[in-house]
N, C-alpha and C positions, 0 to 999 in steps of 0.2 A: 408385754405379756403379763398378766396378773397373777401372780402366785396365790394359791387358795388351799385351805385344808378343807375337806369335805366333812359331812357329818360322820361318815365312816373312818375319818382319820387318815384317809389317802390325800397325799398331795397332788395337784395338778396346776396346768397353766391355762387361763382363758384369754380369749382376746378382748380388746377394747371396742367400744362402740362410739364411733364419731360422727359429727353431723356437720354440714357446710352449706352454705347458702350462695347461689350464683344470683346477684341482683343485677337487673339490667334497666337502664334508662331508656327514654324516648328516642334516643340516637343508637340505640343497639350497642351501647358500651357497657361493659361488665365492670363491677366493682371489686377491685383487689386491694388487700391489706399488705403492708410490709411488716413481718413479724419481728417483735422487739429482738433485740441481740441477744438477751438472756434465755431466749427459748430454743428448743430444737428447730435447727434450720433457720436460725436467726437471721435477719437481713435478708430474707427471701420473701417473695411474693405469695400468697395464697389467697384463695376463697375465705370470707369468714367463716369460722367455725371452730370445733373444738370437740372435748369429750361430753356425752351424754350424763348428766347427773342422776343420781337415784331419784326416784320418785318423779321423774317427767318422762312424757312422752317424746318421739322423735322431732314432732314439730315443735313442742314447746323448747326443747332443747336447741333446735336450729335457730328459733327467734330469739331466744335468750343470749346464744353466741352471737348472733347478729347484731344484736343491740349492744352487747359489751364490747365488740371489736370496732363498731363504727358509729355509734350514737343513735343510729337510725332505728326506728321501729319498721317492722316488715310484715307482709301478709303473704303466707305460702299460697304459690299458683299451683305447683304440681312437683310431685317427687321425681326428680330427674334421673337419678342413678343409685344404684346400691351396687358398692364394690366389695366383694367379699372375698377377693383373692389374697390367699396369705404371702403371696410373693409381689407386692406392690413395691415399686422403686422408692428408693430414698426413705422408707419406714423403718421404725425400730420396735413396732409392736403388733404387728400384723393387725392393724386396725380394721374392723368392719365399718365401712363409711357410708353415709346415707346423705346424698347432696339433693337439696331442693332448688327449685327457682321461686325466687322471692321477689316482690315488689315493694318498693320502698313507700311507705305511707305517711311518715312524719319524722321530724328530728333534725338533727344536724351533725355534721361530722365532728367526733371527738376522738382525739388521740389519748392513749395510756400506755403503762408499763409493757402490755404486749403488743402494742401497734406504734410503729414509728411513722407511718404514711399511709394514707388512704387516697386512691385515685381511680378514676374511671378511664378505662381502655377501651379504645377501637381494637377490632381484630387486627388490623394493620399496625398497631402501635403497641401489642403485647411485649412484656419482656422476654429475653430469650429463655430458653429451657433452663440454663444453669443459673439463671435469676429466681427460679421457682422453687418453692418448697414442695416436697412430695411428688405427687402426679398431677397436681393441679392445672397446669398448663394443657395437657391432655384432655383433661375434664373440660377446660373453657373451649379449646378447639373443637371438642364434640358438640358442644353448645352451639357453636357458630355455624357447624355442619347441619344441626337440628334447624336452625332458623331458615336456612336456606332450603331444607328439604325435610319436613316433618316425618318422624317415624315412631313407632310405638315406644311409650315411656313407661315405666322406668327401665333404663338399661341396667342389665344385670351383669355384672363381672368387671374386668379390668379394661380400661380403655386403652387401647393401642393405636396410636397414630402414627 
């Protein structure tokens, strides 16, 4: 939560806005990153993403985070999910999360302080739930469900599988 003092002097807490990207290759594998040990939920897998910066829109933020965390430039295909649940598992800030389906258009994998591994995973090879940060495994499983039987997007609310 973000502590803020409003113009009228009252203190309040606000929720963070986060963006994430589900990148898929021609084999229907998803791109996951392994978070650096210095981050919240370090050494856990997640979709590339992070906090929305001031003065950028959701798509700009998602593509910036995607490039920063993978080295790839991407193109937004569609908004997949808006998760506004204040009771997401493994969260510490009640983030409002916007997840996009992204196509890789150029670049090459680059590791950095925030990312110790970048890997494409088939559904059958996904890491176990305990190896994931946040609720990202459920989001990926919902994406694979979407591939098998398309449904209306975006999904709004918490994904429970």
